[in-house]
Short mmCIF file of the C-alpha atoms (twelve columns), coordinates in Angstrom:
data_MODEL
# 
_entry.id   MODEL 
# 
loop_
_atom_site.group_PDB 
_atom_site.id 
_atom_site.type_symbol 
_atom_site.label_atom_id 
_atom_site.label_alt_id 
_atom_site.label_comp_id 
_atom_site.label_asym_id 
_atom_site.label_seq_id 
_atom_site.Cartn_x 
_atom_site.Cartn_y 
_atom_site.Cartn_z 
_atom_site.pdbx_PDB_model_num 
ATOM 1   C CA . UNK A 1   74.957  113.242 121.244 1 
ATOM 2   C CA . UNK A 2   75.081  109.471 121.472 1 
ATOM 3   C CA . UNK A 3   78.260  107.519 121.805 1 
ATOM 4   C CA . UNK A 4   77.969  103.849 120.684 1 
ATOM 5   C CA . UNK A 5   81.134  102.452 122.266 1 
ATOM 6   C CA . UNK A 6   83.097  100.299 119.844 1 
ATOM 7   C CA . UNK A 7   80.665  100.889 116.997 1 
ATOM 8   C CA . UNK A 8   81.740  101.883 113.525 1 
ATOM 9   C CA . UNK A 9   78.253  103.300 112.954 1 
ATOM 10  C CA . UNK A 10  77.252  103.337 109.312 1 
ATOM 11  C CA . UNK A 11  80.307  104.579 107.374 1 
ATOM 12  C CA . UNK A 12  78.654  104.193 103.979 1 
ATOM 13  C CA . UNK A 13  75.640  106.295 104.937 1 
ATOM 14  C CA . UNK A 14  77.817  108.849 106.693 1 
ATOM 15  C CA . UNK A 15  80.101  109.135 103.671 1 
ATOM 16  C CA . UNK A 16  77.126  109.525 101.337 1 
ATOM 17  C CA . UNK A 17  75.650  112.259 103.491 1 
ATOM 18  C CA . UNK A 18  78.909  114.136 103.604 1 
ATOM 19  C CA . UNK A 19  79.341  113.898 99.843  1 
ATOM 20  C CA . UNK A 20  76.620  116.552 99.501  1 
ATOM 21  C CA . UNK A 21  77.774  120.160 99.524  1 
ATOM 22  C CA . UNK A 22  78.509  121.480 103.012 1 
ATOM 23  C CA . UNK A 23  79.127  125.187 103.493 1 
ATOM 24  C CA . UNK A 24  82.097  124.984 105.832 1 
ATOM 25  C CA . UNK A 25  82.793  128.683 105.386 1 
ATOM 26  C CA . UNK A 26  79.663  129.476 107.395 1 
ATOM 27  C CA . UNK A 27  81.719  128.931 110.506 1 
ATOM 28  C CA . UNK A 28  84.108  131.637 109.415 1 
ATOM 29  C CA . UNK A 29  81.305  134.193 109.132 1 
ATOM 30  C CA . UNK A 30  79.960  133.367 112.580 1 
ATOM 31  C CA . UNK A 31  83.426  133.505 114.132 1 
ATOM 32  C CA . UNK A 32  84.236  136.841 112.489 1 
ATOM 33  C CA . UNK A 33  80.926  138.317 113.622 1 
ATOM 34  C CA . UNK A 34  81.575  137.225 117.201 1 
ATOM 35  C CA . UNK A 35  85.106  138.622 117.160 1 
ATOM 36  C CA . UNK A 36  84.041  141.961 115.647 1 
ATOM 37  C CA . UNK A 37  82.210  142.957 118.834 1 
ATOM 38  C CA . UNK A 38  84.267  145.407 120.884 1 
ATOM 39  C CA . UNK A 39  86.335  143.635 123.504 1 
ATOM 40  C CA . UNK A 40  85.109  140.205 122.432 1 
ATOM 41  C CA . UNK A 41  87.546  137.410 123.305 1 
ATOM 42  C CA . UNK A 42  88.492  134.793 120.727 1 
ATOM 43  C CA . UNK A 43  85.550  132.424 120.186 1 
ATOM 44  C CA . UNK A 44  85.607  129.197 122.189 1 
ATOM 45  C CA . UNK A 45  89.071  129.838 123.481 1 
ATOM 46  C CA . UNK A 46  90.598  130.000 120.005 1 
ATOM 47  C CA . UNK A 47  93.993  131.652 119.584 1 
ATOM 48  C CA . UNK A 48  94.031  135.245 118.403 1 
ATOM 49  C CA . UNK A 49  94.440  136.056 114.726 1 
ATOM 50  C CA . UNK A 50  97.657  134.672 113.361 1 
ATOM 51  C CA . UNK A 51  97.894  132.241 116.257 1 
ATOM 52  C CA . UNK A 52  96.809  129.068 114.475 1 
ATOM 53  C CA . UNK A 53  99.223  126.183 114.093 1 
ATOM 54  C CA . UNK A 54  102.079 126.477 111.566 1 
ATOM 55  C CA . UNK A 55  101.625 124.780 108.155 1 
ATOM 56  C CA . UNK A 56  104.094 122.056 109.134 1 
ATOM 57  C CA . UNK A 57  102.136 120.940 112.216 1 
ATOM 58  C CA . UNK A 58  100.902 117.342 111.984 1 
ATOM 59  C CA . UNK A 59  98.216  117.709 114.678 1 
ATOM 60  C CA . UNK A 60  96.100  120.841 115.110 1 
ATOM 61  C CA . UNK A 61  93.723  121.792 117.922 1 
ATOM 62  C CA . UNK A 62  90.926  123.452 115.950 1 
ATOM 63  C CA . UNK A 63  88.127  125.755 117.135 1 
ATOM 64  C CA . UNK A 64  85.256  127.443 115.341 1 
ATOM 65  C CA . UNK A 65  87.383  130.567 114.967 1 
ATOM 66  C CA . UNK A 66  90.348  128.758 113.421 1 
ATOM 67  C CA . UNK A 67  88.355  126.228 111.396 1 
ATOM 68  C CA . UNK A 68  88.412  128.274 108.183 1 
ATOM 69  C CA . UNK A 69  92.201  128.656 108.097 1 
ATOM 70  C CA . UNK A 70  93.242  125.390 109.726 1 
ATOM 71  C CA . UNK A 71  90.797  123.130 107.894 1 
ATOM 72  C CA . UNK A 72  89.069  124.710 104.886 1 
ATOM 73  C CA . UNK A 73  91.954  126.749 103.504 1 
ATOM 74  C CA . UNK A 74  94.586  124.189 104.415 1 
ATOM 75  C CA . UNK A 75  92.593  121.482 102.609 1 
ATOM 76  C CA . UNK A 76  93.150  123.287 99.322  1 
ATOM 77  C CA . UNK A 77  96.757  122.084 99.445  1 
ATOM 78  C CA . UNK A 78  96.782  118.947 101.591 1 
ATOM 79  C CA . UNK A 79  94.382  116.406 103.000 1 
ATOM 80  C CA . UNK A 80  92.902  117.418 106.366 1 
ATOM 81  C CA . UNK A 81  91.402  114.744 108.611 1 
ATOM 82  C CA . UNK A 82  88.992  116.135 111.209 1 
ATOM 83  C CA . UNK A 83  88.671  114.163 114.467 1 
ATOM 84  C CA . UNK A 84  85.448  115.016 116.321 1 
ATOM 85  C CA . UNK A 85  86.032  113.980 119.940 1 
ATOM 86  C CA . UNK A 86  85.158  114.759 123.557 1 
ATOM 87  C CA . UNK A 87  86.878  114.244 126.886 1 
ATOM 88  C CA . UNK A 88  84.096  111.967 128.160 1 
ATOM 89  C CA . UNK A 89  84.205  109.696 125.084 1 
ATOM 90  C CA . UNK A 90  85.895  106.352 125.762 1 
ATOM 91  C CA . UNK A 91  86.370  105.245 122.111 1 
ATOM 92  C CA . UNK A 92  87.824  108.687 121.351 1 
ATOM 93  C CA . UNK A 93  90.641  107.944 123.785 1 
ATOM 94  C CA . UNK A 94  91.416  104.784 121.797 1 
ATOM 95  C CA . UNK A 95  91.187  106.390 118.364 1 
ATOM 96  C CA . UNK A 96  92.827  109.789 118.841 1 
ATOM 97  C CA . UNK A 97  96.323  108.519 119.776 1 
ATOM 98  C CA . UNK A 98  96.319  106.281 116.699 1 
ATOM 99  C CA . UNK A 99  95.363  109.181 114.430 1 
ATOM 100 C CA . UNK A 100 97.970  111.442 116.039 1 
ATOM 101 C CA . UNK A 101 100.722 108.876 115.526 1 
ATOM 102 C CA . UNK A 102 99.747  108.262 111.914 1 
ATOM 103 C CA . UNK A 103 99.637  111.998 111.237 1 
ATOM 104 C CA . UNK A 104 103.121 112.457 112.683 1 
ATOM 105 C CA . UNK A 105 104.408 109.602 110.528 1 
ATOM 106 C CA . UNK A 106 102.809 111.046 107.363 1 
ATOM 107 C CA . UNK A 107 105.454 113.755 107.027 1 
ATOM 108 C CA . UNK A 108 102.925 116.413 106.013 1 
ATOM 109 C CA . UNK A 109 101.006 114.409 103.395 1 
ATOM 110 C CA . UNK A 110 97.964  115.002 105.610 1 
ATOM 111 C CA . UNK A 111 97.215  116.743 108.898 1 
ATOM 112 C CA . UNK A 112 94.937  115.894 111.791 1 
ATOM 113 C CA . UNK A 113 92.510  118.578 112.944 1 
ATOM 114 C CA . UNK A 114 91.177  117.730 116.413 1 
ATOM 115 C CA . UNK A 115 87.836  119.291 117.341 1 
ATOM 116 C CA . UNK A 116 86.481  119.107 120.899 1 
ATOM 117 C CA . UNK A 117 82.743  118.927 120.210 1 
ATOM 118 C CA . UNK A 118 81.835  120.157 123.701 1 
ATOM 119 C CA . UNK A 119 83.794  123.372 123.143 1 
ATOM 120 C CA . UNK A 120 82.831  123.640 119.464 1 
ATOM 121 C CA . UNK A 121 79.320  122.162 119.080 1 
ATOM 122 C CA . UNK A 122 78.550  124.002 115.862 1 
ATOM 123 C CA . UNK A 123 81.323  122.134 114.021 1 
ATOM 124 C CA . UNK A 124 79.771  118.806 115.006 1 
ATOM 125 C CA . UNK A 125 76.347  120.128 113.977 1 
ATOM 126 C CA . UNK A 126 77.732  121.268 110.648 1 
ATOM 127 C CA . UNK A 127 78.886  117.743 109.840 1 
ATOM 128 C CA . UNK A 128 75.685  116.217 111.163 1 
ATOM 129 C CA . UNK A 129 77.689  113.934 113.442 1 
ATOM 130 C CA . UNK A 130 75.305  111.601 115.263 1 
ATOM 131 C CA . UNK A 131 77.975  109.981 117.430 1 
ATOM 132 C CA . UNK A 132 81.612  110.346 118.322 1 
ATOM 133 C CA . UNK A 133 84.288  109.679 117.482 1 
ATOM 134 C CA . UNK A 134 83.529  110.741 113.936 1 
ATOM 135 C CA . UNK A 135 86.386  111.281 111.486 1 
ATOM 136 C CA . UNK A 136 85.910  113.375 108.353 1 
ATOM 137 C CA . UNK A 137 88.355  113.777 105.458 1 
ATOM 138 C CA . UNK A 138 88.411  117.276 103.936 1 
ATOM 139 C CA . UNK A 139 89.919  118.030 100.519 1 
ATOM 140 C CA . UNK A 140 89.499  121.126 98.374  1 
ATOM 141 C CA . UNK A 141 87.353  122.745 101.045 1 
ATOM 142 C CA . UNK A 142 84.744  119.960 101.140 1 
ATOM 143 C CA . UNK A 143 84.176  116.634 102.948 1 
ATOM 144 C CA . UNK A 144 85.140  113.681 100.742 1 
ATOM 145 C CA . UNK A 145 84.786  110.694 103.077 1 
ATOM 146 C CA . UNK A 146 84.195  109.795 106.712 1 
ATOM 147 C CA . UNK A 147 83.804  107.048 109.267 1 
ATOM 148 C CA . UNK A 148 82.536  106.808 112.833 1 
ATOM 149 C CA . UNK A 149 83.700  104.685 115.735 1 
ATOM 150 C CA . UNK A 150 87.154  103.543 116.839 1 
ATOM 151 C CA . UNK A 151 88.215  101.475 113.833 1 
ATOM 152 C CA . UNK A 152 91.298  99.188  114.038 1 
ATOM 153 C CA . UNK A 153 94.564  100.780 112.932 1 
ATOM 154 C CA . UNK A 154 94.963  98.586  109.793 1 
ATOM 155 C CA . UNK A 155 91.559  99.743  108.563 1 
ATOM 156 C CA . UNK A 156 92.445  103.379 109.233 1 
ATOM 157 C CA . UNK A 157 95.725  103.005 107.352 1 
ATOM 158 C CA . UNK A 158 93.886  101.469 104.402 1 
ATOM 159 C CA . UNK A 159 91.352  104.302 104.456 1 
ATOM 160 C CA . UNK A 160 94.082  106.946 104.516 1 
ATOM 161 C CA . UNK A 161 96.106  105.267 101.776 1 
ATOM 162 C CA . UNK A 162 93.087  105.128 99.486  1 
ATOM 163 C CA . UNK A 163 92.391  108.823 100.093 1 
ATOM 164 C CA . UNK A 164 95.987  109.835 99.411  1 
ATOM 165 C CA . UNK A 165 96.033  107.790 96.212  1 
ATOM 166 C CA . UNK A 166 92.788  109.350 95.027  1 
ATOM 167 C CA . UNK A 167 93.790  112.924 95.920  1 
ATOM 168 C CA . UNK A 168 97.497  112.946 95.070  1 
ATOM 169 C CA . UNK A 169 96.982  114.718 91.734  1 
ATOM 170 C CA . UNK A 170 94.487  117.210 93.198  1 
ATOM 171 C CA . UNK A 171 96.332  118.320 96.321  1 
ATOM 172 C CA . UNK A 172 99.945  119.384 95.643  1 
ATOM 173 C CA . UNK A 173 100.901 119.108 99.309  1 
ATOM 174 C CA . UNK A 174 100.559 115.336 99.235  1 
ATOM 175 C CA . UNK A 175 103.113 114.761 96.502  1 
ATOM 176 C CA . UNK A 176 105.425 117.478 97.860  1 
ATOM 177 C CA . UNK A 177 105.485 115.832 101.292 1 
ATOM 178 C CA . UNK A 178 106.119 112.390 99.805  1 
ATOM 179 C CA . UNK A 179 108.951 113.682 97.625  1 
ATOM 180 C CA . UNK A 180 110.530 115.509 100.556 1 
ATOM 181 C CA . UNK A 181 110.371 112.349 102.654 1 
ATOM 182 C CA . UNK A 182 111.999 110.323 99.863  1 
ATOM 183 C CA . UNK A 183 111.433 106.651 99.098  1 
ATOM 184 C CA . UNK A 184 110.399 104.493 102.012 1 
ATOM 185 C CA . UNK A 185 112.818 101.642 102.513 1 
ATOM 186 C CA . UNK A 186 111.194 98.278  102.769 1 
ATOM 187 C CA . UNK A 187 112.198 96.377  105.902 1 
ATOM 188 C CA . UNK A 188 114.592 93.522  105.254 1 
ATOM 189 C CA . UNK A 189 113.038 90.092  105.000 1 
ATOM 190 C CA . UNK A 190 114.886 87.917  107.570 1 
ATOM 191 C CA . UNK A 191 114.399 84.867  105.350 1 
ATOM 192 C CA . UNK A 192 116.371 86.486  102.541 1 
ATOM 193 C CA . UNK A 193 118.933 87.823  104.995 1 
ATOM 194 C CA . UNK A 194 119.551 84.278  106.233 1 
ATOM 195 C CA . UNK A 195 119.982 82.972  102.688 1 
ATOM 196 C CA . UNK A 196 122.241 85.841  101.589 1 
ATOM 197 C CA . UNK A 197 124.500 85.483  104.625 1 
ATOM 198 C CA . UNK A 198 124.856 81.747  103.954 1 
ATOM 199 C CA . UNK A 199 125.735 82.463  100.328 1 
ATOM 200 C CA . UNK A 200 128.328 85.078  101.286 1 
ATOM 201 C CA . UNK A 201 130.132 82.687  103.606 1 
ATOM 202 C CA . UNK A 202 130.148 79.997  100.922 1 
ATOM 203 C CA . UNK A 203 127.598 77.714  102.568 1 
ATOM 204 C CA . UNK A 204 125.702 77.026  99.371  1 
ATOM 205 C CA . UNK A 205 123.708 74.127  100.829 1 
ATOM 206 C CA . UNK A 206 122.320 76.359  103.596 1 
ATOM 207 C CA . UNK A 207 121.565 79.145  101.116 1 
ATOM 208 C CA . UNK A 208 119.790 76.724  98.804  1 
ATOM 209 C CA . UNK A 209 117.727 75.331  101.674 1 
ATOM 210 C CA . UNK A 210 116.758 78.853  102.800 1 
ATOM 211 C CA . UNK A 211 115.552 79.876  99.344  1 
ATOM 212 C CA . UNK A 212 113.688 76.593  98.922  1 
ATOM 213 C CA . UNK A 213 111.842 77.260  102.195 1 
ATOM 214 C CA . UNK A 214 110.735 80.633  100.854 1 
ATOM 215 C CA . UNK A 215 109.494 79.021  97.642  1 
ATOM 216 C CA . UNK A 216 107.662 76.324  99.593  1 
ATOM 217 C CA . UNK A 217 105.705 79.109  101.307 1 
ATOM 218 C CA . UNK A 218 105.538 81.419  98.275  1 
ATOM 219 C CA . UNK A 219 105.809 79.449  95.001  1 
ATOM 220 C CA . UNK A 220 105.425 82.638  92.944  1 
ATOM 221 C CA . UNK A 221 108.307 84.510  94.620  1 
ATOM 222 C CA . UNK A 222 110.456 85.366  91.588  1 
ATOM 223 C CA . UNK A 223 113.222 86.912  93.701  1 
ATOM 224 C CA . UNK A 224 113.719 83.668  95.612  1 
ATOM 225 C CA . UNK A 225 113.511 81.583  92.434  1 
ATOM 226 C CA . UNK A 226 116.159 83.659  90.657  1 
ATOM 227 C CA . UNK A 227 118.428 83.645  93.703  1 
ATOM 228 C CA . UNK A 228 118.089 79.871  94.025  1 
ATOM 229 C CA . UNK A 229 119.178 79.435  90.411  1 
ATOM 230 C CA . UNK A 230 122.239 81.598  91.105  1 
ATOM 231 C CA . UNK A 231 123.120 79.600  94.220  1 
ATOM 232 C CA . UNK A 232 122.880 76.281  92.413  1 
ATOM 233 C CA . UNK A 233 124.999 77.540  89.536  1 
ATOM 234 C CA . UNK A 234 127.677 79.011  91.807  1 
ATOM 235 C CA . UNK A 235 127.862 75.792  93.812  1 
ATOM 236 C CA . UNK A 236 128.463 73.800  90.601  1 
ATOM 237 C CA . UNK A 237 130.915 76.260  89.079  1 
ATOM 238 C CA . UNK A 238 133.002 76.369  92.257  1 
ATOM 239 C CA . UNK A 239 133.742 72.637  92.073  1 
ATOM 240 C CA . UNK A 240 133.865 72.236  88.285  1 
ATOM 241 C CA . UNK A 241 136.934 70.509  86.849  1 
ATOM 242 C CA . UNK A 242 139.096 73.296  85.378  1 
ATOM 243 C CA . UNK A 243 140.000 70.895  82.542  1 
ATOM 244 C CA . UNK A 244 136.343 70.198  81.755  1 
ATOM 245 C CA . UNK A 245 136.347 72.180  78.505  1 
ATOM 246 C CA . UNK A 246 139.340 70.315  77.127  1 
ATOM 247 C CA . UNK A 247 137.779 66.978  78.110  1 
ATOM 248 C CA . UNK A 248 134.440 67.945  76.598  1 
ATOM 249 C CA . UNK A 249 136.017 69.009  73.323  1 
ATOM 250 C CA . UNK A 250 138.030 65.785  73.202  1 
ATOM 251 C CA . UNK A 251 135.037 63.533  73.948  1 
ATOM 252 C CA . UNK A 252 131.600 64.912  72.904  1 
ATOM 253 C CA . UNK A 253 129.944 61.844  74.458  1 
ATOM 254 C CA . UNK A 254 131.184 62.742  77.979  1 
ATOM 255 C CA . UNK A 255 128.050 64.450  79.324  1 
ATOM 256 C CA . UNK A 256 129.565 65.279  82.714  1 
ATOM 257 C CA . UNK A 257 132.343 67.149  80.929  1 
ATOM 258 C CA . UNK A 258 129.873 68.923  78.624  1 
ATOM 259 C CA . UNK A 259 127.771 70.180  81.533  1 
ATOM 260 C CA . UNK A 260 130.785 71.270  83.579  1 
ATOM 261 C CA . UNK A 261 132.311 72.981  80.538  1 
ATOM 262 C CA . UNK A 262 129.105 74.935  79.943  1 
ATOM 263 C CA . UNK A 263 129.130 76.113  83.561  1 
ATOM 264 C CA . UNK A 264 132.726 77.292  83.230  1 
ATOM 265 C CA . UNK A 265 131.909 79.122  80.012  1 
ATOM 266 C CA . UNK A 266 128.981 80.956  81.622  1 
ATOM 267 C CA . UNK A 267 131.177 81.840  84.617  1 
ATOM 268 C CA . UNK A 268 133.744 83.171  82.147  1 
ATOM 269 C CA . UNK A 269 131.091 85.284  80.364  1 
ATOM 270 C CA . UNK A 270 131.235 83.135  77.211  1 
ATOM 271 C CA . UNK A 271 127.505 82.620  77.406  1 
ATOM 272 C CA . UNK A 272 126.732 81.935  73.764  1 
ATOM 273 C CA . UNK A 273 129.435 79.236  73.620  1 
ATOM 274 C CA . UNK A 274 127.872 77.528  76.661  1 
ATOM 275 C CA . UNK A 275 124.401 77.586  75.129  1 
ATOM 276 C CA . UNK A 276 125.686 76.307  71.793  1 
ATOM 277 C CA . UNK A 277 127.603 73.491  73.481  1 
ATOM 278 C CA . UNK A 278 124.520 72.189  75.273  1 
ATOM 279 C CA . UNK A 279 122.188 72.566  72.291  1 
ATOM 280 C CA . UNK A 280 124.648 70.488  70.242  1 
ATOM 281 C CA . UNK A 281 124.618 67.904  73.057  1 
ATOM 282 C CA . UNK A 282 120.798 67.821  72.931  1 
ATOM 283 C CA . UNK A 283 120.975 67.033  69.220  1 
ATOM 284 C CA . UNK A 284 123.407 64.146  69.820  1 
ATOM 285 C CA . UNK A 285 121.545 62.531  72.705  1 
ATOM 286 C CA . UNK A 286 118.221 60.845  73.401  1 
ATOM 287 C CA . UNK A 287 116.107 59.681  76.310  1 
ATOM 288 C CA . UNK A 288 117.346 60.411  79.831  1 
ATOM 289 C CA . UNK A 289 120.640 61.854  78.598  1 
ATOM 290 C CA . UNK A 290 118.840 64.376  76.411  1 
ATOM 291 C CA . UNK A 291 116.519 65.328  79.244  1 
ATOM 292 C CA . UNK A 292 119.490 65.805  81.579  1 
ATOM 293 C CA . UNK A 293 121.180 68.202  79.152  1 
ATOM 294 C CA . UNK A 294 117.918 70.064  78.490  1 
ATOM 295 C CA . UNK A 295 117.278 70.634  82.219  1 
ATOM 296 C CA . UNK A 296 120.831 71.885  82.724  1 
ATOM 297 C CA . UNK A 297 120.448 74.343  79.846  1 
ATOM 298 C CA . UNK A 298 117.086 75.610  81.130  1 
ATOM 299 C CA . UNK A 299 118.676 76.145  84.561  1 
ATOM 300 C CA . UNK A 300 121.322 78.310  82.897  1 
ATOM 301 C CA . UNK A 301 118.586 80.333  81.165  1 
ATOM 302 C CA . UNK A 302 117.224 81.229  84.624  1 
ATOM 303 C CA . UNK A 303 120.429 83.121  85.420  1 
ATOM 304 C CA . UNK A 304 119.545 85.764  82.840  1 
ATOM 305 C CA . UNK A 305 116.812 88.256  82.085  1 
ATOM 306 C CA . UNK A 306 114.154 86.491  79.984  1 
ATOM 307 C CA . UNK A 307 114.404 89.402  77.557  1 
ATOM 308 C CA . UNK A 308 118.129 88.736  76.966  1 
ATOM 309 C CA . UNK A 309 118.549 88.185  73.215  1 
ATOM 310 C CA . UNK A 310 121.023 85.347  73.824  1 
ATOM 311 C CA . UNK A 311 118.436 83.486  75.873  1 
ATOM 312 C CA . UNK A 312 115.703 84.037  73.299  1 
ATOM 313 C CA . UNK A 313 117.899 82.758  70.490  1 
ATOM 314 C CA . UNK A 314 119.021 79.721  72.502  1 
ATOM 315 C CA . UNK A 315 115.427 78.854  73.438  1 
ATOM 316 C CA . UNK A 316 114.427 78.845  69.773  1 
ATOM 317 C CA . UNK A 317 117.411 76.662  68.874  1 
ATOM 318 C CA . UNK A 318 116.630 74.300  71.751  1 
ATOM 319 C CA . UNK A 319 113.040 73.920  70.538  1 
ATOM 320 C CA . UNK A 320 114.344 73.146  67.050  1 
ATOM 321 C CA . UNK A 321 116.786 70.562  68.424  1 
ATOM 322 C CA . UNK A 322 114.075 68.864  70.465  1 
ATOM 323 C CA . UNK A 323 111.327 68.785  67.862  1 
# 
């Protein structure tokens, strides 16, 4: 058996070959025949009947005798990934620890079945493995995909994720394991943590700068955009003249008072009054003044869900006032 160090072989050809029917149960018949002889020891050092790994094990040491139960039968419920390896194989020593760690982290969504090809040559022959390491995915008692060589961990993760997505509705063990593990918490983004901490301590300038840095790097980041709108609004509302509404009502031409009054009304949950105030100001103004009021109103829209009926109504009225 050849061992092209560092080679991924030909995964497409290997996968295509394995997609044809393979009678994995043939191993069971050979193992049973060997064990039926009087005084015969377990084949290839396999554990006696009933001695295979428990269903919860993430990594299994598999022999020809245990292959039927540990791989074929187990694959009816969960994905089984077979690792064909040997002690003398250098790339195997790179790949196997990665597979073992990923299997342990999977929480039972899939299991790793390790096969020493020197001790169990017929398993390697069954899969037609031309080199090692060779990794074969088994589902529903049949090979479904494979690769050879010590692939990088990101590629292995992507391969496993695609298999789990494709097989989730066919193998009940996948979904059961994922549900038992619960939702995976996303790690906190330190950029958002920095911005949120600045906001909480009232340093609105620092919070605004932090969110703007995120948007500079990711212009389509809606979370940062919405948070930035909230920061800007809070900074304005905190310093707004508490008498702004009275001043605005007394002098409709005082734009500073109109804008500050609208902020206070939004902060006080009188949202429709704030929108109406600014739309009326748009109707009364022109040029730069009108544009200033329009931009302030649009910034207030960003504080709300676009599907909010109050926003939809105000947008239509703004369009009517402008055109």
